[in-house]
PyMOL Python script that loads the backbone (N, CA, C, O; Angstrom):
from pymol import cmd

cmd.read_pdbstr("""\
ATOM      1  N   MET A   1     -55.491  40.584  37.194  1.00  0.00           N
ATOM      2  CA  MET A   1     -55.636  40.882  38.606  1.00  0.00           C
ATOM      3  C   MET A   1     -54.414  40.372  39.358  1.00  0.00           C
ATOM      4  O   MET A   1     -53.969  39.246  39.138  1.00  0.00           O
ATOM      5  N   ASN A   2     -53.895  41.168  40.212  1.00  0.00           N
ATOM      6  CA  ASN A   2     -52.748  40.786  41.025  1.00  0.00           C
ATOM      7  C   ASN A   2     -53.239  40.547  42.440  1.00  0.00           C
ATOM      8  O   ASN A   2     -53.437  41.502  43.192  1.00  0.00           O
ATOM      9  N   CYS A   3     -53.440  39.296  42.819  1.00  0.00           N
ATOM     10  CA  CYS A   3     -54.062  38.989  44.108  1.00  0.00           C
ATOM     11  C   CYS A   3     -53.116  39.160  45.282  1.00  0.00           C
ATOM     12  O   CYS A   3     -53.547  39.008  46.425  1.00  0.00           O
ATOM     13  N   PHE A   4     -51.855  39.466  45.055  1.00  0.00           N
ATOM     14  CA  PHE A   4     -50.933  39.588  46.176  1.00  0.00           C
ATOM     15  C   PHE A   4     -50.703  41.029  46.587  1.00  0.00           C
ATOM     16  O   PHE A   4     -49.839  41.308  47.418  1.00  0.00           O
ATOM     17  N   ASP A   5     -51.461  41.939  46.018  1.00  0.00           N
ATOM     18  CA  ASP A   5     -51.464  43.299  46.527  1.00  0.00           C
ATOM     19  C   ASP A   5     -52.416  43.338  47.706  1.00  0.00           C
ATOM     20  O   ASP A   5     -53.290  42.480  47.829  1.00  0.00           O
ATOM     21  N   SER A   6     -52.257  44.305  48.556  1.00  0.00           N
ATOM     22  CA  SER A   6     -53.152  44.414  49.705  1.00  0.00           C
ATOM     23  C   SER A   6     -54.530  44.841  49.222  1.00  0.00           C
ATOM     24  O   SER A   6     -54.680  45.885  48.586  1.00  0.00           O
ATOM     25  N   THR A   7     -55.519  44.039  49.522  1.00  0.00           N
ATOM     26  CA  THR A   7     -56.888  44.389  49.189  1.00  0.00           C
ATOM     27  C   THR A   7     -57.617  44.703  50.484  1.00  0.00           C
ATOM     28  O   THR A   7     -57.422  44.011  51.483  1.00  0.00           O
ATOM     29  N   PRO A   8     -58.452  45.731  50.486  1.00  0.00           N
ATOM     30  CA  PRO A   8     -59.143  46.092  51.730  1.00  0.00           C
ATOM     31  C   PRO A   8     -60.033  44.961  52.223  1.00  0.00           C
ATOM     32  O   PRO A   8     -60.745  44.342  51.433  1.00  0.00           O
ATOM     33  N   ASP A   9     -59.999  44.694  53.494  1.00  0.00           N
ATOM     34  CA  ASP A   9     -60.837  43.685  54.116  1.00  0.00           C
ATOM     35  C   ASP A   9     -61.364  44.294  55.414  1.00  0.00           C
ATOM     36  O   ASP A   9     -60.583  44.572  56.324  1.00  0.00           O
ATOM     37  N   PRO A  10     -62.674  44.504  55.510  1.00  0.00           N
ATOM     38  CA  PRO A  10     -63.208  45.189  56.687  1.00  0.00           C
ATOM     39  C   PRO A  10     -63.001  44.427  57.997  1.00  0.00           C
ATOM     40  O   PRO A  10     -63.111  45.021  59.070  1.00  0.00           O
ATOM     41  N   ASP A  11     -62.704  43.127  57.932  1.00  0.00           N
ATOM     42  CA  ASP A  11     -62.519  42.339  59.143  1.00  0.00           C
ATOM     43  C   ASP A  11     -61.083  42.320  59.634  1.00  0.00           C
ATOM     44  O   ASP A  11     -60.799  41.749  60.688  1.00  0.00           O
ATOM     45  N   LEU A  12     -60.175  42.932  58.891  1.00  0.00           N
ATOM     46  CA  LEU A  12     -58.760  42.914  59.259  1.00  0.00           C
ATOM     47  C   LEU A  12     -58.229  44.337  59.406  1.00  0.00           C
ATOM     48  O   LEU A  12     -58.723  45.254  58.750  1.00  0.00           O
ATOM     49  N   PRO A  13     -57.218  44.528  60.271  1.00  0.00           N
ATOM     50  CA  PRO A  13     -56.629  45.866  60.384  1.00  0.00           C
ATOM     51  C   PRO A  13     -55.918  46.235  59.084  1.00  0.00           C
ATOM     52  O   PRO A  13     -55.484  45.345  58.352  1.00  0.00           O
ATOM     53  N   PRO A  14     -55.789  47.527  58.782  1.00  0.00           N
ATOM     54  CA  PRO A  14     -55.121  47.929  57.541  1.00  0.00           C
ATOM     55  C   PRO A  14     -53.651  47.506  57.536  1.00  0.00           C
ATOM     56  O   PRO A  14     -53.013  47.457  58.588  1.00  0.00           O
ATOM     57  N   CYS A  15     -53.128  47.209  56.377  1.00  0.00           N
ATOM     58  CA  CYS A  15     -51.736  46.781  56.231  1.00  0.00           C
ATOM     59  C   CYS A  15     -50.822  47.991  56.332  1.00  0.00           C
ATOM     60  O   CYS A  15     -51.037  48.990  55.646  1.00  0.00           O
ATOM     61  N   SER A  16     -49.806  47.911  57.181  1.00  0.00           N
ATOM     62  CA  SER A  16     -48.872  49.016  57.353  1.00  0.00           C
ATOM     63  C   SER A  16     -47.569  48.776  56.598  1.00  0.00           C
ATOM     64  O   SER A  16     -46.647  49.588  56.681  1.00  0.00           O
ATOM     65  N   LEU A  17     -47.483  47.672  55.866  1.00  0.00           N
ATOM     66  CA  LEU A  17     -46.267  47.365  55.118  1.00  0.00           C
ATOM     67  C   LEU A  17     -46.248  48.122  53.796  1.00  0.00           C
ATOM     68  O   LEU A  17     -47.299  48.526  53.297  1.00  0.00           O
ATOM     69  N   PRO A  18     -45.054  48.317  53.222  1.00  0.00           N
ATOM     70  CA  PRO A  18     -44.994  48.954  51.905  1.00  0.00           C
ATOM     71  C   PRO A  18     -45.724  48.104  50.865  1.00  0.00           C
ATOM     72  O   PRO A  18     -45.759  46.878  50.973  1.00  0.00           O
ATOM     73  N   ALA A  19     -46.296  48.749  49.876  1.00  0.00           N
ATOM     74  CA  ALA A  19     -46.966  48.023  48.792  1.00  0.00           C
ATOM     75  C   ALA A  19     -45.945  47.177  48.038  1.00  0.00           C
ATOM     76  O   ALA A  19     -44.778  47.552  47.928  1.00  0.00           O
ATOM     77  N   ARG A  20     -46.396  46.028  47.517  1.00  0.00           N
ATOM     78  CA  ARG A  20     -45.505  45.157  46.743  1.00  0.00           C
ATOM     79  C   ARG A  20     -45.380  45.666  45.322  1.00  0.00           C
ATOM     80  O   ARG A  20     -46.364  46.083  44.711  1.00  0.00           O
ATOM     81  N   LYS A  21     -44.153  45.629  44.795  1.00  0.00           N
ATOM     82  CA  LYS A  21     -43.921  45.841  43.377  1.00  0.00           C
ATOM     83  C   LYS A  21     -43.836  44.450  42.771  1.00  0.00           C
ATOM     84  O   LYS A  21     -42.983  43.656  43.167  1.00  0.00           O
ATOM     85  N   ASN A  22     -44.699  44.146  41.824  1.00  0.00           N
ATOM     86  CA  ASN A  22     -44.745  42.806  41.268  1.00  0.00           C
ATOM     87  C   ASN A  22     -45.034  42.874  39.781  1.00  0.00           C
ATOM     88  O   ASN A  22     -46.034  43.459  39.366  1.00  0.00           O
ATOM     89  N   HIS A  23     -44.168  42.281  38.980  1.00  0.00           N
ATOM     90  CA  HIS A  23     -44.350  42.273  37.532  1.00  0.00           C
ATOM     91  C   HIS A  23     -45.387  41.240  37.102  1.00  0.00           C
ATOM     92  O   HIS A  23     -45.911  41.325  35.991  1.00  0.00           O
ATOM     93  N   ASP A  24     -45.689  40.281  37.947  1.00  0.00           N
ATOM     94  CA  ASP A  24     -46.644  39.211  37.627  1.00  0.00           C
ATOM     95  C   ASP A  24     -48.048  39.728  37.905  1.00  0.00           C
ATOM     96  O   ASP A  24     -48.411  39.919  39.065  1.00  0.00           O
ATOM     97  N   LYS A  25     -48.839  39.956  36.876  1.00  0.00           N
ATOM     98  CA  LYS A  25     -50.166  40.567  37.029  1.00  0.00           C
ATOM     99  C   LYS A  25     -51.301  39.548  37.001  1.00  0.00           C
ATOM    100  O   LYS A  25     -52.463  39.939  37.110  1.00  0.00           O
ATOM    101  N   LEU A  26     -51.008  38.264  36.861  1.00  0.00           N
ATOM    102  CA  LEU A  26     -52.055  37.246  36.792  1.00  0.00           C
ATOM    103  C   LEU A  26     -52.221  36.548  38.136  1.00  0.00           C
ATOM    104  O   LEU A  26     -51.277  36.437  38.918  1.00  0.00           O
ATOM    105  N   CYS A  27     -53.437  36.083  38.386  1.00  0.00           N
ATOM    106  CA  CYS A  27     -53.739  35.370  39.622  1.00  0.00           C
ATOM    107  C   CYS A  27     -54.743  34.271  39.320  1.00  0.00           C
ATOM    108  O   CYS A  27     -55.718  34.494  38.603  1.00  0.00           O
ATOM    109  N   ASN A  28     -54.504  33.082  39.868  1.00  0.00           N
ATOM    110  CA  ASN A  28     -55.445  31.974  39.685  1.00  0.00           C
ATOM    111  C   ASN A  28     -56.051  31.609  41.041  1.00  0.00           C
ATOM    112  O   ASN A  28     -55.787  32.277  42.041  1.00  0.00           O
ATOM    113  N   ASN A  29     -56.857  30.557  41.074  1.00  0.00           N
ATOM    114  CA  ASN A  29     -57.516  30.160  42.320  1.00  0.00           C
ATOM    115  C   ASN A  29     -56.524  29.772  43.411  1.00  0.00           C
ATOM    116  O   ASN A  29     -56.778  30.015  44.591  1.00  0.00           O
ATOM    117  N   PHE A  30     -55.397  29.173  43.029  1.00  0.00           N
ATOM    118  CA  PHE A  30     -54.380  28.825  44.027  1.00  0.00           C
ATOM    119  C   PHE A  30     -53.838  30.094  44.681  1.00  0.00           C
ATOM    120  O   PHE A  30     -53.609  30.127  45.890  1.00  0.00           O
ATOM    121  N   GLY A  31     -53.636  31.132  43.881  1.00  0.00           N
ATOM    122  CA  GLY A  31     -53.170  32.406  44.422  1.00  0.00           C
ATOM    123  C   GLY A  31     -54.181  33.023  45.368  1.00  0.00           C
ATOM    124  O   GLY A  31     -53.811  33.575  46.404  1.00  0.00           O
ATOM    125  N   LEU A  32     -55.451  32.932  45.020  1.00  0.00           N
ATOM    126  CA  LEU A  32     -56.493  33.464  45.901  1.00  0.00           C
ATOM    127  C   LEU A  32     -56.535  32.702  47.220  1.00  0.00           C
ATOM    128  O   LEU A  32     -56.724  33.302  48.278  1.00  0.00           O
ATOM    129  N   GLN A  33     -56.358  31.374  47.163  1.00  0.00           N
ATOM    130  CA  GLN A  33     -56.332  30.575  48.391  1.00  0.00           C
ATOM    131  C   GLN A  33     -55.118  30.938  49.240  1.00  0.00           C
ATOM    132  O   GLN A  33     -55.209  31.025  50.465  1.00  0.00           O
ATOM    133  N   LEU A  34     -53.984  31.149  48.579  1.00  0.00           N
ATOM    134  CA  LEU A  34     -52.765  31.528  49.293  1.00  0.00           C
ATOM    135  C   LEU A  34     -52.956  32.893  49.963  1.00  0.00           C
ATOM    136  O   LEU A  34     -52.535  33.090  51.103  1.00  0.00           O
ATOM    137  N   MET A  35     -53.588  33.829  49.258  1.00  0.00           N
ATOM    138  CA  MET A  35     -53.827  35.154  49.826  1.00  0.00           C
ATOM    139  C   MET A  35     -54.729  35.068  51.056  1.00  0.00           C
ATOM    140  O   MET A  35     -54.508  35.779  52.036  1.00  0.00           O
ATOM    141  N   THR A  36     -55.736  34.210  51.011  1.00  0.00           N
ATOM    142  CA  THR A  36     -56.618  34.002  52.164  1.00  0.00           C
ATOM    143  C   THR A  36     -55.817  33.459  53.343  1.00  0.00           C
ATOM    144  O   THR A  36     -55.988  33.916  54.474  1.00  0.00           O
ATOM    145  N   LEU A  37     -54.947  32.489  53.084  1.00  0.00           N
ATOM    146  CA  LEU A  37     -54.087  31.930  54.130  1.00  0.00           C
ATOM    147  C   LEU A  37     -53.227  33.026  54.758  1.00  0.00           C
ATOM    148  O   LEU A  37     -53.089  33.083  55.980  1.00  0.00           O
ATOM    149  N   PHE A  38     -52.649  33.897  53.926  1.00  0.00           N
ATOM    150  CA  PHE A  38     -51.814  34.990  54.439  1.00  0.00           C
ATOM    151  C   PHE A  38     -52.612  35.905  55.345  1.00  0.00           C
ATOM    152  O   PHE A  38     -52.176  36.225  56.451  1.00  0.00           O
ATOM    153  N   LYS A  39     -53.774  36.326  54.885  1.00  0.00           N
ATOM    154  CA  LYS A  39     -54.578  37.268  55.665  1.00  0.00           C
ATOM    155  C   LYS A  39     -55.026  36.660  56.989  1.00  0.00           C
ATOM    156  O   LYS A  39     -55.004  37.329  58.023  1.00  0.00           O
ATOM    157  N   GLU A  40     -55.432  35.394  56.959  1.00  0.00           N
ATOM    158  CA  GLU A  40     -55.923  34.744  58.174  1.00  0.00           C
ATOM    159  C   GLU A  40     -54.821  34.500  59.194  1.00  0.00           C
ATOM    160  O   GLU A  40     -55.100  34.357  60.385  1.00  0.00           O
ATOM    161  N   ASN A  41     -53.557  34.450  58.738  1.00  0.00           N
ATOM    162  CA  ASN A  41     -52.443  34.128  59.628  1.00  0.00           C
ATOM    163  C   ASN A  41     -51.430  35.246  59.779  1.00  0.00           C
ATOM    164  O   ASN A  41     -50.327  35.026  60.279  1.00  0.00           O
ATOM    165  N   ASN A  42     -51.804  36.455  59.344  1.00  0.00           N
ATOM    166  CA  ASN A  42     -50.937  37.619  59.511  1.00  0.00           C
ATOM    167  C   ASN A  42     -49.573  37.419  58.846  1.00  0.00           C
ATOM    168  O   ASN A  42     -48.537  37.748  59.424  1.00  0.00           O
ATOM    169  N   LEU A  43     -49.585  36.877  57.628  1.00  0.00           N
ATOM    170  CA  LEU A  43     -48.366  36.625  56.860  1.00  0.00           C
ATOM    171  C   LEU A  43     -48.275  37.600  55.700  1.00  0.00           C
ATOM    172  O   LEU A  43     -49.276  38.192  55.298  1.00  0.00           O
ATOM    173  N   CYS A  44     -47.080  37.765  55.166  1.00  0.00           N
ATOM    174  CA  CYS A  44     -46.908  38.607  53.981  1.00  0.00           C
ATOM    175  C   CYS A  44     -45.803  38.044  53.098  1.00  0.00           C
ATOM    176  O   CYS A  44     -44.930  37.305  53.553  1.00  0.00           O
ATOM    177  N   ILE A  45     -45.866  38.413  51.829  1.00  0.00           N
ATOM    178  CA  ILE A  45     -44.823  38.065  50.868  1.00  0.00           C
ATOM    179  C   ILE A  45     -43.788  39.186  50.901  1.00  0.00           C
ATOM    180  O   ILE A  45     -44.134  40.363  50.802  1.00  0.00           O
ATOM    181  N   LEU A  46     -42.525  38.817  51.040  1.00  0.00           N
ATOM    182  CA  LEU A  46     -41.467  39.821  51.062  1.00  0.00           C
ATOM    183  C   LEU A  46     -41.032  40.232  49.656  1.00  0.00           C
ATOM    184  O   LEU A  46     -40.589  41.362  49.449  1.00  0.00           O
ATOM    185  N   ASN A  47     -41.156  39.316  48.686  1.00  0.00           N
ATOM    186  CA  ASN A  47     -40.773  39.646  47.312  1.00  0.00           C
ATOM    187  C   ASN A  47     -41.489  40.929  46.885  1.00  0.00           C
ATOM    188  O   ASN A  47     -42.701  41.057  47.055  1.00  0.00           O
ATOM    189  N   GLY A  48     -40.738  41.866  46.335  1.00  0.00           N
ATOM    190  CA  GLY A  48     -41.336  43.100  45.846  1.00  0.00           C
ATOM    191  C   GLY A  48     -41.488  44.173  46.905  1.00  0.00           C
ATOM    192  O   GLY A  48     -41.850  45.304  46.581  1.00  0.00           O
ATOM    193  N   ARG A  49     -41.226  43.856  48.141  1.00  0.00           N
ATOM    194  CA  ARG A  49     -41.251  44.869  49.203  1.00  0.00           C
ATOM    195  C   ARG A  49     -39.825  45.305  49.544  1.00  0.00           C
ATOM    196  O   ARG A  49     -39.579  46.471  49.852  1.00  0.00           O
ATOM    197  N   LEU A  50     -38.886  44.349  49.486  1.00  0.00           N
ATOM    198  CA  LEU A  50     -37.489  44.653  49.817  1.00  0.00           C
ATOM    199  C   LEU A  50     -36.594  44.664  48.586  1.00  0.00           C
ATOM    200  O   LEU A  50     -35.408  44.975  48.684  1.00  0.00           O
ATOM    201  N   GLU A  51     -37.149  44.329  47.437  1.00  0.00           N
ATOM    202  CA  GLU A  51     -36.414  44.366  46.175  1.00  0.00           C
ATOM    203  C   GLU A  51     -37.413  44.715  45.087  1.00  0.00           C
ATOM    204  O   GLU A  51     -38.567  45.018  45.388  1.00  0.00           O
ATOM    205  N   SER A  52     -37.000  44.678  43.843  1.00  0.00           N
ATOM    206  CA  SER A  52     -37.817  45.246  42.767  1.00  0.00           C
ATOM    207  C   SER A  52     -38.951  44.356  42.264  1.00  0.00           C
ATOM    208  O   SER A  52     -39.685  44.775  41.370  1.00  0.00           O
ATOM    209  N   GLY A  53     -39.125  43.154  42.794  1.00  0.00           N
ATOM    210  CA  GLY A  53     -40.259  42.323  42.407  1.00  0.00           C
ATOM    211  C   GLY A  53     -40.129  41.650  41.060  1.00  0.00           C
ATOM    212  O   GLY A  53     -41.118  41.496  40.344  1.00  0.00           O
ATOM    213  N   HIS A  54     -38.923  41.247  40.707  1.00  0.00           N
ATOM    214  CA  HIS A  54     -38.704  40.596  39.418  1.00  0.00           C
ATOM    215  C   HIS A  54     -39.320  39.196  39.390  1.00  0.00           C
ATOM    216  O   HIS A  54     -39.572  38.589  40.430  1.00  0.00           O
ATOM    217  N   PHE A  55     -39.554  38.702  38.170  1.00  0.00           N
ATOM    218  CA  PHE A  55     -40.024  37.329  38.000  1.00  0.00           C
ATOM    219  C   PHE A  55     -38.988  36.359  38.558  1.00  0.00           C
ATOM    220  O   PHE A  55     -37.788  36.627  38.506  1.00  0.00           O
ATOM    221  N   THR A  56     -39.453  35.232  39.092  1.00  0.00           N
ATOM    222  CA  THR A  56     -38.530  34.213  39.601  1.00  0.00           C
ATOM    223  C   THR A  56     -38.516  32.980  38.708  1.00  0.00           C
ATOM    224  O   THR A  56     -37.742  32.054  38.951  1.00  0.00           O
ATOM    225  N   TYR A  57     -39.356  32.952  37.683  1.00  0.00           N
ATOM    226  CA  TYR A  57     -39.378  31.839  36.733  1.00  0.00           C
ATOM    227  C   TYR A  57     -39.426  32.404  35.318  1.00  0.00           C
ATOM    228  O   TYR A  57     -40.226  33.290  35.017  1.00  0.00           O
ATOM    229  N   HIS A  58     -38.561  31.880  34.459  1.00  0.00           N
ATOM    230  CA  HIS A  58     -38.565  32.215  33.037  1.00  0.00           C
ATOM    231  C   HIS A  58     -38.533  30.899  32.283  1.00  0.00           C
ATOM    232  O   HIS A  58     -37.711  30.033  32.581  1.00  0.00           O
ATOM    233  N   GLY A  59     -39.413  30.741  31.314  1.00  0.00           N
ATOM    234  CA  GLY A  59     -39.462  29.495  30.564  1.00  0.00           C
ATOM    235  C   GLY A  59     -40.158  29.689  29.232  1.00  0.00           C
ATOM    236  O   GLY A  59     -40.354  30.813  28.769  1.00  0.00           O
ATOM    237  N   VAL A  60     -40.529  28.566  28.624  1.00  0.00           N
ATOM    238  CA  VAL A  60     -41.222  28.572  27.333  1.00  0.00           C
ATOM    239  C   VAL A  60     -42.453  27.693  27.470  1.00  0.00           C
ATOM    240  O   VAL A  60     -42.377  26.575  27.981  1.00  0.00           O
ATOM    241  N   HIS A  61     -43.593  28.209  27.008  1.00  0.00           N
ATOM    242  CA  HIS A  61     -44.849  27.460  27.015  1.00  0.00           C
ATOM    243  C   HIS A  61     -45.491  27.641  25.648  1.00  0.00           C
ATOM    244  O   HIS A  61     -45.755  28.764  25.219  1.00  0.00           O
ATOM    245  N   ARG A  62     -45.740  26.520  24.964  1.00  0.00           N
ATOM    246  CA  ARG A  62     -46.317  26.553  23.611  1.00  0.00           C
ATOM    247  C   ARG A  62     -45.499  27.446  22.681  1.00  0.00           C
ATOM    248  O   ARG A  62     -46.038  28.251  21.921  1.00  0.00           O
ATOM    249  N   ASN A  63     -44.192  27.278  22.765  1.00  0.00           N
ATOM    250  CA  ASN A  63     -43.230  28.002  21.936  1.00  0.00           C
ATOM    251  C   ASN A  63     -43.226  29.507  22.169  1.00  0.00           C
ATOM    252  O   ASN A  63     -42.771  30.256  21.306  1.00  0.00           O
ATOM    253  N   LYS A  64     -43.717  29.962  23.306  1.00  0.00           N
ATOM    254  CA  LYS A  64     -43.687  31.377  23.646  1.00  0.00           C
ATOM    255  C   LYS A  64     -42.987  31.552  24.987  1.00  0.00           C
ATOM    256  O   LYS A  64     -43.183  30.752  25.902  1.00  0.00           O
ATOM    257  N   PRO A  65     -42.169  32.601  25.107  1.00  0.00           N
ATOM    258  CA  PRO A  65     -41.519  32.843  26.401  1.00  0.00           C
ATOM    259  C   PRO A  65     -42.556  33.242  27.450  1.00  0.00           C
ATOM    260  O   PRO A  65     -43.474  34.012  27.168  1.00  0.00           O
ATOM    261  N   VAL A  66     -42.400  32.718  28.641  1.00  0.00           N
ATOM    262  CA  VAL A  66     -43.285  33.047  29.753  1.00  0.00           C
ATOM    263  C   VAL A  66     -42.442  33.380  30.983  1.00  0.00           C
ATOM    264  O   VAL A  66     -41.287  32.968  31.093  1.00  0.00           O
ATOM    265  N   ALA A  67     -43.034  34.121  31.891  1.00  0.00           N
ATOM    266  CA  ALA A  67     -42.356  34.467  33.141  1.00  0.00           C
ATOM    267  C   ALA A  67     -43.416  34.656  34.216  1.00  0.00           C
ATOM    268  O   ALA A  67     -44.525  35.114  33.942  1.00  0.00           O
ATOM    269  N   SER A  68     -43.056  34.296  35.439  1.00  0.00           N
ATOM    270  CA  SER A  68     -43.982  34.493  36.559  1.00  0.00           C
ATOM    271  C   SER A  68     -43.195  34.509  37.862  1.00  0.00           C
ATOM    272  O   SER A  68     -42.004  34.198  37.897  1.00  0.00           O
ATOM    273  N   THR A  69     -43.892  34.879  38.931  1.00  0.00           N
ATOM    274  CA  THR A  69     -43.313  34.848  40.267  1.00  0.00           C
ATOM    275  C   THR A  69     -43.806  33.579  40.935  1.00  0.00           C
ATOM    276  O   THR A  69     -44.986  33.463  41.265  1.00  0.00           O
ATOM    277  N   VAL A  70     -42.908  32.627  41.137  1.00  0.00           N
ATOM    278  CA  VAL A  70     -43.316  31.345  41.717  1.00  0.00           C
ATOM    279  C   VAL A  70     -42.566  31.020  43.004  1.00  0.00           C
ATOM    280  O   VAL A  70     -42.946  30.092  43.719  1.00  0.00           O
ATOM    281  N   ASP A  71     -41.527  31.753  43.306  1.00  0.00           N
ATOM    282  CA  ASP A  71     -40.744  31.522  44.524  1.00  0.00           C
ATOM    283  C   ASP A  71     -40.995  32.676  45.476  1.00  0.00           C
ATOM    284  O   ASP A  71     -40.542  33.796  45.235  1.00  0.00           O
ATOM    285  N   TYR A  72     -41.710  32.409  46.548  1.00  0.00           N
ATOM    286  CA  TYR A  72     -42.062  33.475  47.479  1.00  0.00           C
ATOM    287  C   TYR A  72     -41.282  33.342  48.779  1.00  0.00           C
ATOM    288  O   TYR A  72     -41.067  32.240  49.283  1.00  0.00           O
ATOM    289  N   VAL A  73     -40.865  34.477  49.306  1.00  0.00           N
ATOM    290  CA  VAL A  73     -40.298  34.540  50.642  1.00  0.00           C
ATOM    291  C   VAL A  73     -41.417  35.095  51.520  1.00  0.00           C
ATOM    292  O   VAL A  73     -41.897  36.207  51.302  1.00  0.00           O
ATOM    293  N   ILE A  74     -41.827  34.305  52.517  1.00  0.00           N
ATOM    294  CA  ILE A  74     -43.001  34.624  53.323  1.00  0.00           C
ATOM    295  C   ILE A  74     -42.587  34.773  54.782  1.00  0.00           C
ATOM    296  O   ILE A  74     -41.772  34.000  55.287  1.00  0.00           O
ATOM    297  N   CYS A  75     -43.152  35.767  55.451  1.00  0.00           N
ATOM    298  CA  CYS A  75     -42.882  35.905  56.889  1.00  0.00           C
ATOM    299  C   CYS A  75     -44.115  36.470  57.585  1.00  0.00           C
ATOM    300  O   CYS A  75     -45.040  36.967  56.943  1.00  0.00           O
ATOM    301  N   ASN A  76     -44.107  36.383  58.894  1.00  0.00           N
ATOM    302  CA  ASN A  76     -45.143  36.989  59.699  1.00  0.00           C
ATOM    303  C   ASN A  76     -44.962  38.501  59.621  1.00  0.00           C
ATOM    304  O   ASN A  76     -43.832  38.988  59.650  1.00  0.00           O
ATOM    305  N   THR A  77     -46.060  39.248  59.522  1.00  0.00           N
ATOM    306  CA  THR A  77     -45.939  40.698  59.384  1.00  0.00           C
ATOM    307  C   THR A  77     -45.231  41.334  60.585  1.00  0.00           C
ATOM    308  O   THR A  77     -44.623  42.395  60.447  1.00  0.00           O
ATOM    309  N   ASP A  78     -45.302  40.706  61.750  1.00  0.00           N
ATOM    310  CA  ASP A  78     -44.599  41.232  62.927  1.00  0.00           C
ATOM    311  C   ASP A  78     -43.084  41.153  62.772  1.00  0.00           C
ATOM    312  O   ASP A  78     -42.359  41.923  63.402  1.00  0.00           O
ATOM    313  N   ASN A  79     -42.600  40.237  61.945  1.00  0.00           N
ATOM    314  CA  ASN A  79     -41.156  40.059  61.753  1.00  0.00           C
ATOM    315  C   ASN A  79     -40.617  40.783  60.526  1.00  0.00           C
ATOM    316  O   ASN A  79     -39.420  40.710  60.246  1.00  0.00           O
ATOM    317  N   TYR A  80     -41.463  41.467  59.805  1.00  0.00           N
ATOM    318  CA  TYR A  80     -41.043  42.149  58.574  1.00  0.00           C
ATOM    319  C   TYR A  80     -39.850  43.077  58.816  1.00  0.00           C
ATOM    320  O   TYR A  80     -38.903  43.086  58.029  1.00  0.00           O
ATOM    321  N   GLU A  81     -39.890  43.844  59.881  1.00  0.00           N
ATOM    322  CA  GLU A  81     -38.821  44.809  60.173  1.00  0.00           C
ATOM    323  C   GLU A  81     -37.476  44.136  60.450  1.00  0.00           C
ATOM    324  O   GLU A  81     -36.437  44.794  60.387  1.00  0.00           O
ATOM    325  N   SER A  82     -37.480  42.847  60.752  1.00  0.00           N
ATOM    326  CA  SER A  82     -36.236  42.113  61.046  1.00  0.00           C
ATOM    327  C   SER A  82     -35.455  41.756  59.786  1.00  0.00           C
ATOM    328  O   SER A  82     -34.260  41.471  59.858  1.00  0.00           O
ATOM    329  N   VAL A  83     -36.113  41.770  58.645  1.00  0.00           N
ATOM    330  CA  VAL A  83     -35.462  41.398  57.386  1.00  0.00           C
ATOM    331  C   VAL A  83     -34.834  42.634  56.773  1.00  0.00           C
ATOM    332  O   VAL A  83     -35.510  43.633  56.526  1.00  0.00           O
ATOM    333  N   GLU A  84     -33.520  42.555  56.526  1.00  0.00           N
ATOM    334  CA  GLU A  84     -32.803  43.701  55.998  1.00  0.00           C
ATOM    335  C   GLU A  84     -32.580  43.638  54.492  1.00  0.00           C
ATOM    336  O   GLU A  84     -32.515  44.674  53.830  1.00  0.00           O
ATOM    337  N   LYS A  85     -32.461  42.424  53.946  1.00  0.00           N
ATOM    338  CA  LYS A  85     -32.133  42.300  52.530  1.00  0.00           C
ATOM    339  C   LYS A  85     -32.772  41.027  51.989  1.00  0.00           C
ATOM    340  O   LYS A  85     -32.898  40.034  52.705  1.00  0.00           O
ATOM    341  N   LEU A  86     -33.174  41.064  50.719  1.00  0.00           N
ATOM    342  CA  LEU A  86     -33.784  39.910  50.082  1.00  0.00           C
ATOM    343  C   LEU A  86     -33.245  39.781  48.676  1.00  0.00           C
ATOM    344  O   LEU A  86     -33.226  40.749  47.915  1.00  0.00           O
ATOM    345  N   CYS A  87     -32.805  38.578  48.333  1.00  0.00           N
ATOM    346  CA  CYS A  87     -32.332  38.304  46.976  1.00  0.00           C
ATOM    347  C   CYS A  87     -32.868  36.950  46.579  1.00  0.00           C
ATOM    348  O   CYS A  87     -32.551  35.948  47.219  1.00  0.00           O
ATOM    349  N   VAL A  88     -33.684  36.901  45.524  1.00  0.00           N
ATOM    350  CA  VAL A  88     -34.257  35.646  45.048  1.00  0.00           C
ATOM    351  C   VAL A  88     -33.596  35.299  43.725  1.00  0.00           C
ATOM    352  O   VAL A  88     -33.918  34.274  43.124  1.00  0.00           O
TER     353      VAL A  88
END
""", "prot")
cmd.dss("prot")
cmd.show_as("cartoon", "prot")
cmd.util.cbc("prot")
cmd.orient("prot")
C-alpha cells in the first residue's frame, strides 16, 4: 500500500494536484500518521509530482539491497504552483 497517494476522504475537498509517481510501495504506521497530518493541514509531498519519484535512500539490510523514499519535500498545497523545480 502506498499511503502517500491521494485517497478519497469525504470530509476534505478533492485534490487538484498531479498524482505522485512513487517507487516506494510500502507504508507503515508512521506513514499513515504523516498522511493524516498532511490532510489535516493542507500539505503535500512534492517528491514524485515535480520529478520522477526516485528512491532517496539506498542501503543494505540483512545482506539484501533495500531502497525507500525517506527524504520528503513538503509544502502547503496553496504554494505548490510556486515551486518550479525539485531535485532530491
